[in-house]
Each structure stands twice: as C-alpha cells, then as structure tokens.
N, C-alpha and C positions, 0 to 999 in steps of 0.2 A: 261396325255397321249393323244396325238392328235387322232382325229377321223379317222377311216379308210375311204379313199375316196370311194364314191359310185360307184359301177360298172356301166359302160356305156353300153347301148344297141346299137347294130350295126344298128338296125332298127328305133331306137327312140321310141319304144313301151315298156311300163312298166306296170307290175301288181303292183299296190300300195295298201298297207294295212296300216291303221292307227287305233289305239285303244285308248280308253279313259284312262286317268291316273288311275292307280290302278284298271284297268278293270271296272271302273265305267261307267254308261251310259252317252252317249253324246247326245242322243235324248230321250226326255220324252213324246212328243206328236206330233200331226199332224203338228203343226206350226213349230216345230224345224226341222222336216224332209223336209218340203216344203221350208223352208228358205235355207237349205243346197242345195237343188235342184236349187233354184233361183240363189244362189251364183255361182253354177257350170255353169249355163247358161250365166251369166254376164262375168265370167272369161274366159269362152270358146271363147266368141266373142272378148274380149279384148286381150287375150294372144294368140289366134289363135291355140290352141291345138285341137286335135281330141279325142273324147271320144267314145270308143267302147262298154263299159259296166260299170255298177255301181251297187252296192248293199249297202243299208244302214241298218245295224243291230243296235240293241240297244246300244251296247258299242263299235262298230267298223265299219269301212267302207272299201269297196273294190272298186277300180277304175282300169279300163283298158284304158290307155292313150297313145296317140302318142304325144310326146312333140312338134314335128315340129320345129319351129324356136326358141322356148324358152327352157330354161333348166328346167328339171322336178322338181328340188329343188325349183326354183323360183316360178313355177306354184303352187306347194303344199303350199309354204309359203303364197302366195297371197290368196289362198282359205282358209287356216287355220286362218289367221289374221282376215279376214272378218267374219267367223263363230264364232270365239272365242269372238270377240267384241260384236256380237249380243247376244251370249249365256251369257256372263258375265253380260251384262246390264239387260237382262231379269231375270236372277236368282240372281241378286245382289251379285255377287261374283267377285273374282279376282284370278289371278294366272293361272297356266297351266291347260289346258283341256285335251290335248293329252299326251300320254305316250312317251316321248323322241322323237327321229327322226322317221319319217315315214319309214316303211319297203318297199323295192321294189325288184322286180326280173325282169331281162331282158327277153323280149320276142323276140327271134331272128329268128323265122321261122313261117310259116303259120299254121302248125299242132299244134304247142305249143300255138299259138294265140287262136285257137278254143278250145283247152283243158282248157286254163285259163278262157276263156269266159264262158264255161260250168260250171267250178268250182265256179265262182263268182255267177252265177245264181242259182246254186244248194245250196248255203250257207244256205238259210232259211230251205230247206228240210233237210240238214244234221244236222242243229241245232234243228230239230223237232218242228219248229214253223209254218211249212206249209207242206201240203201233196204233193203238186206239185209246180213247179216253177211258174206256172200261178196263183197260189193262193196268191202270195206275192205281195203287192202293191208297195213296195219301192225298186224295182230293175228294170233294163232296159229290162227284159225279155218280158214284155207285149208290149213294143214299137216295138219289132221285129215281134210279132204275129199280133198285131192290131195297125198299124201305124196311127197316127193322122195327116192327110194331111193338116188340117186347122191351126195347130199351129206349132211353132218352134220346130224342132226335136233336142233333146239334144245329141243323139247318131248318129254316121255315120252308119246307118242301111244298106245301099246298099253295102258298101265295104265288110261287113261280109257276107251278104247273097249271094254275088257273089262267095264266096268260096264254096258254096254248089251247086249252079246252076245258069246259066244265065237266066233261066225262073223264074220270080219272084214268081209265085205261087208254083212251085216245090221247090224252095229254102226255102220257109217258112215251107213246109211239112218236108223237110230234116232237117231243123234247129230244128223243134219240135222233130223229131225222135232222133236226135243227143243228145238232152237234156234229153231224157228218158233213156239214157244209163248212167251207172255209170262211173266215171273217176278213173283210177288206177294210174295216174301220181301224184307225190308229188308236192304240190303247197305251196306258201307262206301262213303261218297260218293254214296249214292243221291239225296240232296237236291240235289246239284249238277248232276244231269242230268235228273231226272224231276220233273214237277209244279211246275216253276218258274213263279212268277207273271210274272216279267219275262224274256223270252227275247231281246230285241233292244233297240237304242237307241231305236227308236220306242216300244216298250212302256214304256221308262224315262221318256221325255218325257211320255207320256200319264199315267203314274203321278204325276209331279211336278205336272202341271197339275191333276189331281184333288185331290192332296194340298194344294196351295195354296188351291184353292177351298173345301175342307172346313175350312181353318183361317183363312179370310178374309184371306189375304195374296196378294200378287202374286209371280210367279216371280222378277221382277227384284229385289224386296225380299228374297226368300229368299237369292238368290245374294250379295247385298250384306252378308249376316250372317257371311260366312266368317271375318273377323278379330275377330268379337265373341263367338265361342263360344256362339252361339245354340242352345238346346236343340231348337228346332223344326227347324233345319237339320240338326243332328246326328242326330235321329231319322230324317230322310229318308235320310241317308247310311247309317245302320245298316240300314235296311230294304233298301236297294239292295244292300248287301254280303251280307246274309243270304238274299235272295230273288231273286237274279239270277245270270246267268252272265257278267256284265260284269267286265272287269278294273278294277283300282283307277284306272288311267289314264283309262279311259272314264268311270267315275263322277266323277272329278275334273273332267273337261271339262264334263260335263252339269250338275253342281252349281255349278261355278265356284270350286273350292278346290284346294289343292295335293294331290299324291299322298300326301305325308306326313301331311296332315290326315286324308285318307280312312283311311289305315292306322292312325291313332291312335284313331279313333272305335270304341268298344266298348260 
C-alpha cells in the first residue's frame, strides 16, 4: 500500500518529531547530543532552512523548522543520514535508528507557531525530567533567554521574539512569561508525554495485577501464554504500548515475551 503524501504547510513551517526505533534511546551521552547539534548547524547552513526551536529528549527529538527553498523531507533525510552514520559507527551497529518516517504537522499561523514553540520547550517539564524550561540543557529555550553573541546562533531568535514585542528586553520578559503558562492545544506527540496512565515500571506492574484480577487469571498464567498467541495477553501488551512511556524492552520483561512479539502486537 503506497504511503500517504505528507501534508504541505502553507507557510513552509513544520513541527517535526522523530522517535527512536521501538522507543529506544537515540542519545546516550553528551557527545551524542552535541553531535546532533553540530549536524543541525552544518545542515542549516548548507540547506538554508530556518530553525525556530529544538528539543533533544533521550529517545526522540522535536524541531520547529521553516524549510524555505528545500523540501522538509529532504532536510530530515540529510540530517538523519549524518547522525545515523555517526551513531552506528560509534556503537558498532547497523540498521535503522529511527522509527519509520518522521512525523510532522503544519504550522500555518503565528499563534500556532508560538504554541508549538512553547510545547517543544516544555517537553522536559512535561516528562518530569526538569522543573522549569530553563533547567534543561538540550533545548533552544536558553538561547532565547541568554543569547550568545560571540558564537553562531542555531535558531532564528529575533523572528520569534518580535512576535512578543519590538523592544528586545520586553520581548524576552514576555517570552519567559508565555512559557510559564501551560498549553491546552493538542500537538504532535502530546499523548506520549502528557496524561499517560502508566508513567513507570511500578505503574505497569500495578496495571497488570489489576488486569489479571479483573479477568480472573494469575499473572503467572498470563506470562505463560506468550507462545500461545493468547488474546488476553496481547490486549495487555497493546494497552502498555499505547498508554505508557515504557520501551518495548521494558514491556517485554514485564510481560514475559520477546521484544519482537511486543513490536508485532497491534
């Protein structure tokens, strides 16, 4: 079946999200994250796209990009090829790093642009790995608050700040206040960070215990169904995949099946 064509933005601006294959981490240390930033800098100059925001999480990334003269698919392919080549060489592996095609949503007006920008910067806060946006080192938030005038700027800071005020000092204050507010707009990947029923391994274990009680079976019995294609087991796996931030490997260990079995359940 042919892929559905990607929806085109009337402004050329896209919110892009890309996740590691099977929800696995794509960044493991400082060097990995810095390499991705360096690749963004190189590709931005070469392909002449504009970057308004970015956030590097452990197993996924968010970018707010204006493609300008290049196609967004070509831009992302170029970025991905460079990073995957580095990653596979460093970790002595081969194959896919990212899960399928990157996801994107069109940003067709200024109000939605700012809403997406805030959502991207609030990702670490929503994931409970930072108390405030300013506390996270691997997003573009700090570049708006504390611009480095001596080095190359990865983001188009002025374009965004002018949406708040023509006075540069007031603009930063308004920008900071804007990010202190919560966003009620649904954004790409929102279900993977907010309102998740299962946030931890402990939550998953409690869910399985309640699930077994409701279906009058024991957890031991449920785990023994792995090779029998039991629908009760598959429903539990599907729920964990759709309603948790757990990796496929974590789900496989909790339920007692292989990672490949978890990936096949749909």
